[in-house]
N, C-alpha and C positions, 0 to 999 in steps of 0.2 A: 695447214699448220700456220699459226700466227707468227709473225716475225718478231724476234726479240728486240726490245728497245735497248740500245746501248747507252750506258751512262758514262759520263766522263769521269775519270779518276782525278782526284786532286793531285796537283803536282807534288813531287816529292819534297820540295822545299817548304811547302805549307805544313806538311806533317812534321818535318824536322823543326820548323819554327814553333809549332804547337808544343812539341815535347820539350824544347828548350825553355819556352815560357813557363811550363809547369815546373821544371826543375829550378828555375830562377825564382819564381814566386812562392813556391812551397815554404822556403825558410821565412819569408815575410809573413805569410799566413800563420805559420807556427809561432813566430814571435808575438804577433798580435794576440793569438789565443793565450799564450803564456802571460802576457801583460794583464789579462783579465783573470786568469786562473791563479797566479801566485798571490795576489792580495786576498782572494777568497780562501786559499789554503792557509794563509797567515792568520786571518781572522778566525777561521773555523777551527783550526787545529792547534796552531802554535799559541795564539793568544788565549784560547780556552784553557790550555794547560797552565799558563801563568795565572789566569784568573782563579782557577780552582785551587792553585797553591796559595793565592791570596786569601781565599775563603778559609783554607785550613790554618793559615797563620794569623789572620786578623779576626775572623768571625768565630770560628769554633772554640778558641780559648775563652771567648766571652759568652759562650753558649748561644750564639746566634747562628742559625743555619737555614733560615727561610727568607726568600725574597718574595714579597707580596706586592702586586700592582693592581690598583683598583681605580675607579673613576667616580666622578660626581653625579653620574646619572642617578636621579632621585631614588628610585626603588632599590637599585643595586647598592648605592652608597649607604642607605639606611640599614639594609641587611648586613653589609660588610662591617659597618661601624658598630652594630649591635651584637652580631653573632660570631664574627670571625676575628676582627682586629683586637678586641680586648683579650682574647685567649692566646693570641700569638705575638702580641706587640713586644713582649720582653725578649723574644727569641727571633725577631724578624726585622729586616730592613723593609720599610714600607714606602712605596712610591705612589703618588697620585697622578694618574695619567692625565687628568684634566688640568694639572698644573705643570705639565711637561716642559713648557717654554722656560720655566725657571731651572729645570735640572737636566734637560736633554744634552746640553753642551758640557755638563760637569764631567770631571774625570774621576768621580768617586767609584768605588768598587761596585756598588749596587747598580749604578747606571751602566757601567761597562758590562756587567753580567747580563743585565736586561737586553742591551743591544746585541751581545754575543749570542745569547740563546734565542733571539728572535731574528737571527740572520736569515736573509732571503725574503723577509717580509718588510724590511724597513728601508725607507728612502727618505732622505732629508735634503730638501732643496731650499737653500736660503731661508731657513726658519719656517718654511712651509712643510710641516711634518706630515708625511703620509705613511700609512701602513697598508700593505697588501693584505686583504682579509681583515677580520676583526677579532680573531680568536686569541689575541694577545692580552686581552683585558676582560676581565679579572683573571689573573694568573698567579699561581704560587709555584716557586721553584724551591725544592727542598734539597739541601746539600748535606750529605753525611760524609764522614772522614774519608773513606776509601771506596765509596760506591759512586756509580753514575748518578748525576743529579736527576731528581724526579720532578717532572713538570705536571702540575695539576691545573687543568684548564677549567675555569668556571664559566666561560662565555656561553656555551650552549645551555648549561644548567641555569644561568640567570635568564636566558631567553625563554626557557620553559617556565621558569618561576613567574615571569611576567604574565603568563597565561594560566596561572594557577597550578602548575605541576611542580610540586615541591620535592619529589623524590630524588631527582638528579642533583639538585643543589645540596640536599642533606647528605647524599652519597659523597659528593666532592668535598664538602665541609668535614665530614667524618674521616675521609681519607687524609686530609691535611692534618686534622687534630690527632690522628693516630701516630703521627711522627713526633708529637710532643712528649 
């Protein structure tokens, strides 16, 4: 029968020290987590409520209820300016993503709405604007008085349109125009 190998147990003070370290550092870890969580909650939920109230008080009385963001990419711009923007411009706030350096620091309602509804994908480092992913552009956000805002994403539809597939773009366009 083989002889058992005896292992040394750690001294009791090491175990007590480890438990005390956990007890002391847990609040620090919790505070650090809250430092990141509270701003996210503020932007995501508290500010969104105020922004939607701003839409109801500023835009809806003027019969404006669409935020449309597009870019200057040649094929996309031509289609948007010919087929979408003329039909929605009286009821929409329109932002050109290619001119974002002019409006990204603005405190206007439309810019704040765009930033809020794209939370989690937006990072701005000293005017070097980056977006995670690309599905923010072309986008339409439709606001109705008491309903949850509807986001209509044109990015995939425009990518398909570049390769001759028009169905997705027509579907997205018709969905947006159905709100008029």
